[in-house]
Residue frames as qw, qx, qy, qz and C-alpha x, y, z in Angstrom:
[[0.143, 0.109, 0.769, 0.613, -59.13, -5.46, 1.54],
 [0.438, 0.359, 0.237, -0.789, -62.17, -3.79, 0.03],
 [0.543, 0.354, 0.756, 0.093, -64.67, -5.39, -2.27],
 [0.078, 0.338, -0.355, -0.868, -64.61, -3.88, -5.76],
 [0.465, 0.488, 0.731, -0.108, -68.03, -4.13, -7.40],
 [0.035, 0.297, -0.395, -0.869, -68.54, -2.98, -10.97],
 [0.407, -0.007, -0.558, -0.723, -71.87, -2.78, -12.73],
 [0.511, 0.096, 0.688, -0.506, -75.09, -4.66, -12.22],
 [0.347, 0.110, -0.723, -0.587, -76.83, -7.18, -14.46],
 [0.607, -0.012, 0.525, -0.596, -80.25, -8.27, -13.15],
 [0.098, -0.021, -0.943, -0.317, -81.73, -11.58, -14.26],
 [0.555, 0.118, 0.289, -0.771, -85.50, -11.65, -14.81],
 [0.352, 0.146, 0.922, 0.065, -87.73, -14.59, -15.62],
 [0.382, 0.289, -0.238, -0.845, -89.80, -14.23, -18.81],
 [0.753, 0.220, 0.518, -0.340, -92.71, -16.21, -20.20],
 [0.787, 0.539, 0.275, 0.122, -91.90, -15.99, -23.92],
 [0.553, -0.419, 0.263, 0.671, -88.27, -15.34, -24.90],
 [0.377, 0.361, 0.491, 0.697, -88.94, -14.24, -28.51],
 [0.111, -0.880, -0.384, -0.257, -91.43, -11.61, -27.26],
 [0.511, -0.798, -0.004, 0.321, -89.03, -10.37, -24.59],
 [0.581, -0.141, 0.367, 0.713, -86.09, -10.28, -27.00],
 [0.239, 0.643, 0.466, 0.559, -88.18, -8.27, -29.45],
 [0.271, -0.931, -0.236, -0.060, -88.99, -5.73, -26.72],
 [0.543, -0.732, 0.169, 0.376, -85.52, -5.30, -25.23],
 [0.564, -0.118, 0.502, 0.645, -83.49, -5.79, -28.41],
 [0.285, 0.446, 0.584, 0.615, -85.67, -4.44, -31.21],
 [0.139, -0.887, -0.365, -0.245, -87.64, -1.75, -29.35],
 [0.456, -0.871, 0.057, 0.173, -85.22, -0.61, -26.61],
 [0.492, 0.799, -0.331, 0.095, -82.14, -1.22, -28.78],
 [0.581, -0.601, 0.549, -0.009, -80.18, -3.54, -26.50],
 [0.533, 0.520, -0.642, -0.183, -77.58, -5.77, -28.17],
 [0.976, -0.189, -0.089, -0.066, -77.19, -9.48, -27.57],
 [0.120, -0.751, 0.643, -0.092, -74.01, -10.27, -25.63],
 [0.027, 0.206, -0.978, 0.001, -74.69, -13.98, -25.24],
 [0.778, -0.038, -0.042, -0.626, -77.45, -16.57, -25.58],
 [0.614, -0.248, 0.736, -0.140, -77.91, -20.23, -24.73],
 [0.620, 0.278, 0.695, 0.236, -78.46, -21.09, -28.40],
 [0.122, -0.006, 0.433, 0.893, -79.16, -19.61, -31.79],
 [0.204, -0.521, -0.618, -0.553, -82.29, -17.77, -32.86],
 [0.289, -0.455, 0.185, -0.822, -84.83, -16.28, -30.47],
 [0.867, -0.332, -0.197, -0.316, -86.21, -19.53, -28.97],
 [0.489, 0.312, -0.658, 0.480, -83.55, -19.83, -26.28],
 [0.606, -0.575, -0.537, 0.120, -83.72, -20.32, -22.55],
 [0.469, -0.695, -0.093, 0.536, -81.32, -17.52, -21.59],
 [0.488, 0.671, 0.144, 0.540, -80.07, -14.26, -23.11],
 [0.454, -0.550, -0.134, 0.688, -77.68, -11.54, -21.96],
 [0.326, 0.797, 0.330, 0.387, -78.31, -8.04, -23.34],
 [0.443, -0.472, -0.103, 0.755, -76.46, -4.75, -23.12],
 [0.298, 0.815, 0.248, 0.432, -76.81, -1.15, -24.24],
 [0.007, 0.806, -0.322, 0.497, -74.06, 1.17, -23.13],
 [0.044, 0.346, -0.805, 0.480, -73.35, 0.30, -19.51],
 [0.710, -0.083, 0.299, -0.632, -76.85, -1.13, -18.94],
 [0.250, 0.189, -0.936, -0.158, -77.01, -4.92, -18.82],
 [0.726, -0.063, 0.289, -0.622, -79.89, -7.36, -18.39],
 [0.051, 0.135, -0.976, -0.164, -80.24, -11.12, -18.49],
 [0.731, 0.005, -0.039, -0.681, -83.46, -12.87, -19.46],
 [0.040, -0.143, 0.988, -0.042, -84.26, -16.46, -18.53],
 [0.540, -0.242, -0.554, -0.585, -87.37, -18.41, -19.46],
 [0.510, -0.362, 0.450, -0.638, -89.59, -19.08, -16.47],
 [0.886, 0.022, 0.382, -0.260, -90.45, -22.57, -17.76],
 [0.313, -0.238, 0.819, 0.418, -88.68, -25.32, -19.63],
 [0.353, 0.136, -0.522, -0.765, -90.24, -25.81, -23.07],
 [0.415, -0.180, -0.870, -0.198, -91.97, -29.07, -22.09],
 [0.257, -0.449, -0.717, 0.467, -93.40, -27.53, -18.88],
 [0.030, 0.067, -0.021, -0.997, -94.56, -24.15, -20.19],
 [0.320, 0.523, 0.702, -0.362, -98.29, -23.53, -19.76],
 [0.372, 0.587, 0.564, 0.447, -100.38, -22.24, -22.66],
 [0.012, -0.859, -0.128, -0.495, -100.73, -18.82, -21.03],
 [0.231, 0.377, -0.541, 0.716, -98.87, -16.88, -18.33],
 [0.408, -0.492, -0.713, 0.288, -99.96, -17.36, -14.71],
 [0.063, -0.833, -0.207, -0.509, -101.83, -14.14, -13.79],
 [0.631, -0.769, -0.043, 0.090, -100.60, -14.22, -10.16],
 [0.743, -0.165, 0.181, 0.623, -97.00, -14.56, -11.27],
 [0.340, 0.543, 0.286, 0.713, -97.39, -11.73, -13.79],
 [0.296, -0.892, -0.203, -0.277, -99.01, -9.46, -11.16],
 [0.720, -0.600, 0.027, 0.346, -96.01, -9.99, -8.86],
 [0.650, 0.238, 0.189, 0.697, -93.68, -8.70, -11.59],
 [0.021, 0.874, 0.189, 0.447, -95.05, -5.19, -11.04],
 [0.621, -0.766, 0.015, 0.167, -92.98, -5.14, -7.83],
 [0.671, -0.223, 0.322, 0.630, -89.82, -5.02, -9.96],
 [0.359, 0.924, 0.071, -0.112, -88.82, -1.91, -11.90],
 [0.751, 0.033, 0.205, 0.627, -85.74, -1.77, -14.12],
 [0.010, 0.944, 0.030, -0.327, -84.33, 1.78, -14.18],
 [0.725, 0.262, 0.269, 0.577, -82.30, 2.68, -17.25],
 [0.172, -0.583, 0.064, 0.792, -80.39, 5.90, -17.74],
 [0.461, 0.608, 0.562, 0.319, -81.78, 7.76, -20.76],
 [0.316, -0.064, 0.079, 0.943, -80.41, 10.97, -22.21],
 [0.264, -0.036, -0.205, -0.942, -83.78, 12.14, -23.56],
 [0.217, 0.261, 0.884, -0.321, -86.84, 10.72, -21.77],
 [0.449, 0.563, 0.197, -0.665, -89.16, 13.02, -23.74],
 [0.410, 0.489, -0.603, -0.479, -87.74, 11.80, -27.05],
 [0.010, 0.084, -0.995, 0.052, -87.89, 8.22, -25.77],
 [0.390, 0.383, 0.643, -0.537, -91.57, 8.68, -24.98],
 [0.522, 0.580, -0.142, -0.609, -92.30, 9.94, -28.50],
 [0.276, 0.388, -0.840, -0.260, -90.32, 7.04, -30.01],
 [0.132, 0.040, 0.959, -0.246, -91.99, 4.40, -27.83],
 [0.479, 0.462, 0.480, -0.571, -95.53, 5.61, -28.45],
 [0.485, 0.565, -0.392, -0.540, -94.80, 5.73, -32.20],
 [0.212, 0.260, -0.937, -0.096, -93.77, 2.06, -31.88],
 [0.670, -0.320, -0.489, -0.457, -97.12, 1.26, -30.26],
 [0.482, -0.104, -0.712, 0.500, -95.68, 0.88, -26.75],
 [0.390, -0.819, -0.321, -0.275, -97.96, 2.11, -23.96],
 [0.526, 0.010, -0.380, 0.761, -95.93, 4.48, -21.79],
 [0.213, -0.842, -0.393, 0.301, -96.76, 7.15, -19.25],
 [0.310, 0.879, 0.005, 0.361, -96.00, 10.71, -20.34],
 [0.568, 0.195, -0.410, 0.686, -92.67, 12.03, -19.02],
 [0.431, -0.865, -0.185, -0.179, -92.76, 13.60, -15.56],
 [0.317, 0.515, -0.515, 0.608, -90.23, 15.31, -13.34],
 [0.647, -0.456, -0.590, 0.160, -90.19, 13.93, -9.81],
 [0.348, -0.928, -0.009, -0.133, -89.93, 16.01, -6.64],
 [0.712, -0.536, 0.300, 0.340, -86.41, 14.57, -6.24],
 [0.053, 0.780, -0.363, -0.507, -85.26, 15.92, -9.62],
 [0.351, -0.104, 0.850, 0.379, -85.47, 13.02, -12.07],
 [0.564, 0.356, -0.219, -0.712, -87.17, 13.22, -15.47],
 [0.325, -0.097, 0.940, -0.040, -88.81, 9.81, -16.00],
 [0.654, 0.141, -0.380, -0.639, -90.90, 7.77, -18.41],
 [0.469, -0.151, 0.825, -0.277, -92.55, 4.61, -17.10],
 [0.708, 0.215, -0.435, -0.513, -93.73, 1.62, -19.12],
 [0.781, -0.244, 0.544, -0.186, -94.06, -2.13, -18.69],
 [0.081, 0.375, -0.843, -0.377, -92.30, -4.92, -20.53],
 [0.613, -0.032, -0.596, -0.517, -94.24, -7.89, -21.98],
 [0.545, -0.180, -0.793, 0.204, -94.02, -9.76, -18.66],
 [0.413, -0.820, -0.344, -0.196, -95.30, -6.90, -16.53],
 [0.618, -0.318, -0.171, 0.699, -91.94, -5.77, -15.17],
 [0.051, 0.967, 0.134, -0.211, -91.77, -2.01, -14.79],
 [0.652, 0.204, 0.148, 0.715, -89.28, -0.12, -16.93],
 [0.091, -0.945, -0.147, 0.278, -88.25, 3.46, -16.21],
 [0.619, 0.408, 0.096, 0.664, -86.17, 5.56, -18.58],
 [0.326, -0.913, -0.204, 0.134, -84.69, 8.46, -16.65],
 [0.544, 0.334, -0.159, 0.753, -82.17, 11.24, -16.33],
 [0.259, -0.486, -0.389, 0.738, -81.55, 14.03, -13.87],
 [0.225, 0.872, 0.427, 0.079, -83.85, 16.94, -14.76],
 [0.424, 0.501, -0.026, 0.754, -82.18, 20.07, -16.06],
 [0.154, -0.650, 0.175, -0.723, -81.35, 22.37, -13.18],
 [0.840, -0.490, -0.164, -0.164, -81.86, 19.67, -10.56],
 [0.175, -0.761, 0.591, -0.205, -79.25, 19.47, -7.83],
 [0.643, 0.194, -0.739, 0.052, -77.23, 16.33, -7.27]]
């Protein structure tokens, strides 16, 4: 018997769910698949756009949430990068910067990927990418 694995749906811990939902849903265009309640003040949300899926979970229960994020915890988030397939990284860069999102200008890597890097509200890296035209597989 072989193990059949289909898709991937990472779960990341976020400080403020409404802020994270705004970023992933309203800016990146992901749709809500499920949530632990109604509205944006929920503890868990499952998002999807095309075949890309992501789950968000609050890092703290409401009664235990500090007034501000822990800087050490936020710094550690930079070790995680969420890579999303994107048909037009250059167009995505123009869209994101028009929305006020700080993003690095698109670059083509030495291994043939056209990429745009940015950070989400919790400091997780986000990369929108596609194989560069003419790049070999």
